[in-house]
N, C-alpha and C positions, 0 to 999 in steps of 0.2 A: 306186500303188495303190489300188484303193479299197480298206477300212475292210473287215473278214472279218463276218460276224454269230456273233461272240464265242461271244454266250450259244447258239444251237445249236452252236455246232464243240466249245467247251467241255462240254455235253448228249452229244456223241456220247462226245469224250472220256469219261467219268465212266462209260458202259454198256459204254464195253471194257474200262475197268481191270474194270465189274462182272465181268464173263464171268470175263478171271481168277481175281478172290477166288478161294482155296481155303484151306480153315486148318491143313493146313499146311506151308505156308507151300516152306525148303527138304530137310524131311524127305517129300518128295512125290515125290521122288530115290533114288532107289534105286545105291548103288558097284556096279564090274562088280566083286563078290564072288559067295560061295556056287556057286549051281548057273552064275552068269555066268561066278565069277572068270576059266576061260578065253578071254574074252574081255578079262582086261588083261593075256592074257602080249604080247609083244614079237615081233610078228612080219619084225625087218626081221637084230636080231642074231642067233644062235646066244648060247648062256651059254655060258660053260668055267667045268668044276669047279675051285677051287683050295684049298690051304688058307686055316686061316682066320690071321688079323693079330694078333699078339701083341707089336708095335713103337711106336717110338713119333716123333709127329714134331711142326714144332713148330704146325701148324697143318692142320686141319684144317677144308675148304669140305663145306661139306651140303648139295649142289644143282648136277648139273653144265650149270645155264643159261645165259643171259647175267650173270649176277649171280659166278657163283662164278666165269668165264669171268674177269671185269674184275677181281674179287676180284686173284686169281690172278694175276694180269697186271703188277697196280699192286704187291703182295704181294714179285712177282720186281725189277721196276723197284725196290722200296723198298728189297732186297739182304737178303728174306726169300728164300730157295732152297726152304728145308723145307713143301712145299705139297701135299696130298695133297686132290686130292676123292672124293667121295663119292659116286654118282650109280645110277637107280635103273634108271635104263637102259644097256643097249649103248654109247653112246660117250658127246659132250658132244654139248650143245645143245637141250637142254630141252625147252620147246617146238616149235623145231628139227628139234628129235629125234622126237617123239614123233608130230606131225602131219606127213602124205607127200601128204595125202588131194589128187585132182587140181587143179592151179587154185590152189593155197593162195600165197601171198602175205602178205607185211609191208604197215601200214597207213596208215605215216607214216615221207615219205621217206628212202630208202637212205642220203643221206649224212647224214645224224643220229640214227635207226634200229641202223646197225652201226655194232657198238662197234670204239674203236681202227684206223678203217681208215687216219688216218696213222702210230701206232704198226705198220700192217702193210702198208702202201702197197698196197690194193688199194682198188680202183678200181670200184663196184657198174654191172654189164652195162645194168643200166634204174632208171626212179627209183622203182618200188615191186620192191625186188627176191623173184623169187621162194622157196619156198621150199629147191630142191635147194643156191644158190648160196645161204645164208643156213645152211643146216645145215656149206655149203660152208667160208663163212668159218672158221666158230665151226670149226671143227678146224682153220683152220689157227691162229687164233687159238690154240690148246694146244698143236698144235706149235712155234712162234713161242717158249712159252716157256716150252718144256718139261711141262708140264700134266697128259704122258700117261703123262709117268715114273712116278708115285705115285698112277696116280688107278686107282682103285675102279670098276667097272661091275659093271651085275645087284647090288645091291648096296643094300640102303635098312637107311635106321639108326632100329634101336629102339631105345636110350635111350644119355642122356648123363646123364651123376654126377661132379659136381666132386669132387673127396680139396683137404679146404685143403687139411694141415699138409706134402704134396707139391707146389700150386699148379696144379694137371691137369688136365684133363678126360679118361673113363674112355669114350668112344665101345663100345656094342657094336652090335654088324646082323645081320643075318638070316643073317649065311652063318657064324656062331660066331665071327665078330669082338670082341678087345677090345680095340682096342688104346687107346694114351695121343696125349691134344696138348698145350698150353699151350695154343688159343687155339684155340676151336671160331670160327665161322660157317656162316651160314645163306642163301639164300632160293633160294627155295620156288615161287615165283609165286604170280602167282594162277594157274594154266590149266598144271596141273598136278593132281588127279587128274578126272580125265573123273569120267563122269554120266550115267545113265541112265534117261528116265523110267518112273515107278514103274507103268507103265501091266499091271492084267492078266494074265494068257497069255505075260508076253513070254519064260517058262521055253521055251513049248510050242510055238514055233513052229519047225516041221519041216525049213523051207529053212536056206536057209545065213545070216546074223549076225554086223557089228561095227562096235563103235567107229569111227567117223569118225579121231578118234587117235590109232589102228589100224592104217589101210587094207588090206586084205586084195589084193592087188596076184595073186597067189596065183590069184584068182580071178578078178581084174574082170578082169588085163593088162596088159600093159605100163607099169611103173612108171619110165620114163625120158623118161615125157607125151606118148606116143604114143598114140596112139589105143586105149580100152579092151575089145579082140577078147572080152573070156569076157564081155560082157555081153551080145551083137552081142542073142541071142531070150531072155534075161533080161523079166520083168515083175520093176522096182528097186523099192522105196521110201525115199526120203528122210523123214525122220520129225526132223522141229525148220524153222527158218529165219532159224538164226542167221546169224553169220561163217562155218564155216562152210560148210556149204550151200548159201548165196548163191556164193559162192568155186567146188564143187562138181559143183551142178549145170546149169553149161551146159556141161562135161565130160559128165556123164553123158543129157544128154540127147538129144546124134545117137545117143549108146551102146548104147545101151538099145532096148531090144526096144517096153521099154513103161517109163516113169515115172512114177512118184504119189507128188507131195510134198506131206507133212500140214503145214500149216502152224496153230502157237495165232492166234501174232503177228504181221506182214509185218513184218519189219525197213525201218527206211529208207533208201533206196537209193543213195549218191550219188553222182555223176562218179568215175571215176577213170581217166582221162587220161593211162595207163600210158604213158613213155614213152623209148626208148636214152640213155645220157645220152654222150653228145656226148666221144670223150677231148681234142679242142682246148679244148670249153669247160672242162670241167673242170681242165684246166694252168694253164689265166687264173688261173682261182678259185682252187686249190690252194698256195696261199702257204701259208709254217709258220701255223699256228694254226685253221689253214682249220675245218676238224669243232672246234674250239672256238666260237669264231666263230658258223659256221652254227649249232651245237647251244642259245647263249644265244641270240639273234639267232629262235631261234625260241620261242622260253622265254617271251623278249620279246610277241612278239610271241600269247604266244597266251595271257600269263595278267593282261596286261592293266597290271601295275603301272609299265614305264615302254617310251614307246612308240616303238621307232626310224622312224628319216625308213625305211628301209627293209627290206620284208617273202624277203630271201631264200628262206628257199621257196614263200610265195605260192603253194600250194594249197589245198585245198578248205577244209580246218580251220583254214586263216591268214583266211580267205576268214569260214568264220560270225562267227571271234574279230572280224574288220573290221566283220561285221552290226552283231552285240551291242555294240559297245561303240556304234558312231554310233549304237542307235535308246537308249541311255541315257542320251546326252552332252545334259544341263541339259535345264528344264523346255521344256514341244510342250501349252502352254492345245490348240489344238489334236486332241490324243490324249492329253490324262492329263484324261477325262472322268469324269463325277460316275458311268457306270460305276466306278469305284474302277480299267481295266482301264489299267496301264503298258506304254509307249513295244517295250520290252522284250518282253511278249505281245505284241502286234501284229507286231515281226519274225518272234517263232517263229514267228508261225501265219503269213504269208506264208511264208518259206522251204518253211511245213511243203506251202503251198500248190503251192510251183513241182517241189516232192517228184510230189505228186500228177497234177501236169500235165503230169511226163518219165515215168510211169507207163502216161496215159493217151494217147502219144503214141504209147509202146513197144508195149504193148501190144492187139495186134489183137479182142481177144474181151471185149466192153463187161464186161462177167459180172466175169471173172475181173480187170481189170482192177481193178476196182471190191473187192476181194479184198485185191487185192494192196497200197494204200490205206490208210501205221498213220493209226494215227489217239491220235497220244500228242505232246507238249510236245516237242521235240526234244532236248533234255536227256537223255529215260529214260534213253534205252536211248543206248548206244555204238554213235554209226553203222556201218555196212556203205558198201560203196565194191563200182564195177562196172558195169562196160559191155554184158555182153552176159547177169548174169541175169535181166533182166523180157523179153529176149527171148526167153529160151532155153522162152520158155511159146507163144510164134506156134509152135513147131515139135508139127505133131502128135500123134506117143505122149509127149507132158508134158500131164501130168493134174496140178492144182492141187484138193488138197481141203483145205476152209474148213472146223478142228471147230470153227466161232466162239467160240473164244478154249475152249474145255473142255478140248480135246488129243484126240488115242484113244484110243477108249473102252476096249479088248481088244485079244491081239495068238491069234492063231486059229493054230491051225497051218499052219491054209494060203494066213494073210493077214493083213489091219487090217484091223477092224476101225469104221464111223464110225456114231455115229448110228445101227444095227443092221444097217448094208451093211458086209458085207465085200469088200475089192479084192484081191483074190486075186495074189500076187507069191510070186517064187523065190527074195528076198535081201531083210535091212533095212537097209540107213545106218539105226544115230542118227546123226544129227548133232546131239544135245542136250549142244554143251559141257563145261562144268567146275566142279565149285565150288568157289565163287569167295567168299560173304560166312561162308560157317561157322566154322564153333571152328578159327583157323588150329593146330592144337594137334593137334586130328583130323587135318586134310588133311596134316597132319608124319608121323604116325604117329609120333611122342615125345612124352614131356614130360617135356622137359629136371630134373634137380636142381639144384638149387643151395645154394649155403653153406646152412647150419643145415637141411639136408635137408627144404625147402623147396621144392614146384616151380612150374615156371613158369604152371598152370592155375591153382594156390592165384590166387599172383602179380597175375596177369590173371583172378582170379574178377566184377570189378566194371568187367572191359575193359581195354586194356592201355594198358598206363605203361610207360612211355620219355620219354628225352632224343637228342635229335635222333633220333629212328626207328633209333635204331642200341643204345642199352646200356640195361642192365633191371639196375634195384640187388636184390642178391643174386645177379648170377648174374656174378659175374668172369670174367673173359679172352673172352666170351662176345660179339660183337655179329648185331645178323641188318640182313639186305640187304634191303630193302625200304620201300615205299611210307610204311604204315602211321604217325599218328602230326607226321609229317612236311610236306613239302610234293608232295600229288598230285597235282593238280587243273589237269592238262590230260595230254595227250593222250602223250606219248609219256615210255612210263613206260618206255623204258632209259638216257634220260636221268637219273632219278632213281635207277635201281641203279649208275652211272656213279658219281656224285658217293660216297653211299654205299660205296662201293667206292675210291675214292680216300680218303673217314674212315678206314676201318680202315687198312688199307696202311701212311699214316699215323701209326696209335696202334702198330700190330704193331709194324712198323718202329722209332720210335720207345724200344720195348721193350723189345725186341730189343739195341738199336747200344747202350740206357744198363742193365743189365742190369741191366732192369724185372720179375721173375716175375709182377707184379699188377698188374692198372688195373681199376680197377671206379668206375663211377657215383655219386656218395653220392644218399642220399634227396634231399637236399636240393636235388642237382641235378636232380633227377629229377622232386620237385614244383613245380621254379619255370618249369619248362620242358615243363611240362601245362600250367600256369596261363597259359604264350604259346598253345599247342594250346587252339584248342575246339570247341563243337558249335556249326556260322553253323545255329538257330534255323529259319532263314528257307528258309533251302537244307533243312533236315531236312523239313520242316513242304513241303513245296514238293514233295520225292520222294512223301512221305504220299497225294497226286495222281496218279503214275503211276500205267502200267500195271503189274505186275510182273514186277520182273525183280530179275537179282542189284544192280540197284542199292539195291532197295524192302526185300535178304530176302522176295522173291518177296508182294510190297503188306503183308506182318507186322512186325511191332514191329524195325525196324531194329539195337535189341541189340547188341550189343557187343565184334559186330567187321563188323562191318560197313565197304564200303573208303572212304563218306562218313563215316561217326560224328565221326572225330576226323584232323581235320587242321592244319599252319600257316597257311595260307592259302590266299589265290586270287592270290599271288604265284613263282610257281617261282621264276622265276628270285631276284626276295629268298630263296628259304631256299636253293640253293644257293649264293648270296654266301658268306652268312652260314657255314653249312659251311664255306668253303674262306679265311675270314676267323680262324674257327680254329684246322683244320689250322698256315690258317699266319700266326699267335701259333706256336706251336709251348711252351708249357705248355693244351695239353689241358683250362681248367680242369670246372670238373666231373664228375676222376676222379680217383683216387684211388689213389696206386701204392705199393707193399710190394715189397719185398727181402725175399729166406727165407732166407738166409743162408747158402746150401746150398757 
């Protein structure tokens, strides 16, 4: 392929980035609160009133998504039966409970994304499962492992406080609960707190409005995947062009009287190539231990630490990883020239040329096609995958409204205003995503109080500090199930959560069997781990050149809580094996264990 004119492309990248820069960073968004609190309400399950609890459990897990389900399942397998999940939604599922918009599906292959497939005996119906199937699988896990029995739904934790003398935590909630737990863990997810754009006048809209994660099927019609009959004569606005919009726009395109898609920055639209999973093929590959082999194979292919001879998943993600490795293997005097641009950059630009060509070949209107072409480096934003999104803009009643990177100017009572032009609409759907790079304590809604009355916000005043991403000194019997200060640098977050959940279950199971009352990471072990975990200055520098988004805190300083700020290394599989070796050793190095003599 001919070398792209790098200087012109990079100038275009810089110009597009400049359009999106603004000094307020993440503060440009607003929560679903105050006058808009009704938009945060659960449209799927009625809240059931109950009396406050004052009981005791062995383990309380905050969050009912993949993290809570896997931790609960592995705890049960480790012989710890007394587990309580506390969840703000009306059922388990987390992201997959809330996100029920038309077309929602996973972007990582179902066989490695859906947890505990081998344990439950479930076979996904398609390569990239849709949301209803994923939610049903979450419920399957909860039923099989008895996690519904003590669960609390529509319940938000408001406080956690460690009782040093008793060796237990007090858990307080917005339902008046004040129960105790020997161990607590939380996995609140990166996509748990929906956000709205801070558009002036958003409260004044007189029509119907909702966030994509609170999809109002009573208004749009048919929650079962059929035509959205309620929108037949409606003029509908979608604000946002990230993953939610990419998946729901094709369904809205043929359902609405007119559809207006308001865009700040276009997404990279990669090939989805979804297809059914052949039961006969699956029966051949599903020998004992198959899912772990697939998980490890995918992690190895994605992280480049050790390259297996076979690529079992073989999808767009692993193809991109192969492309990047090929670009970086060995010197190439013909491509590494005086301009200082290395092979990886050329490979990135060549791939983006392919993305642009797909847009041009699919979207018939040249002006619309040009506006849908993304101008930034591929790793700047998480890719989206769809085979119908681009074609939706060929429907005569679908209109792309590009805002030149500035976003919507204001919301009027009767519509959406961009650059002085009002677009009258009956309904606004905010496909504006979730808080990601914000303070995790703010997202969680509680600030745990550990030993000696010290809050987690104080312990993390200069950034997250853990051992293995799981344990925090000064917070005994508490665990995080999340990827920060661990091994996150590839697309399958479910694998990170699975290894963390296994580790929590191993520690708690050992403590319960051995009669250990308190476990806590030592400061020395935490400090040693943090010396291993580092900030990749080159990667950080690269992100600073990206178009604003959640990976770089909207183009401002990356700050203490950026998802890319701290990590173990690019070798995700190496991190997982390190955790496994630590678990298998059985001595749980770095943890102090105490008996209270009760």
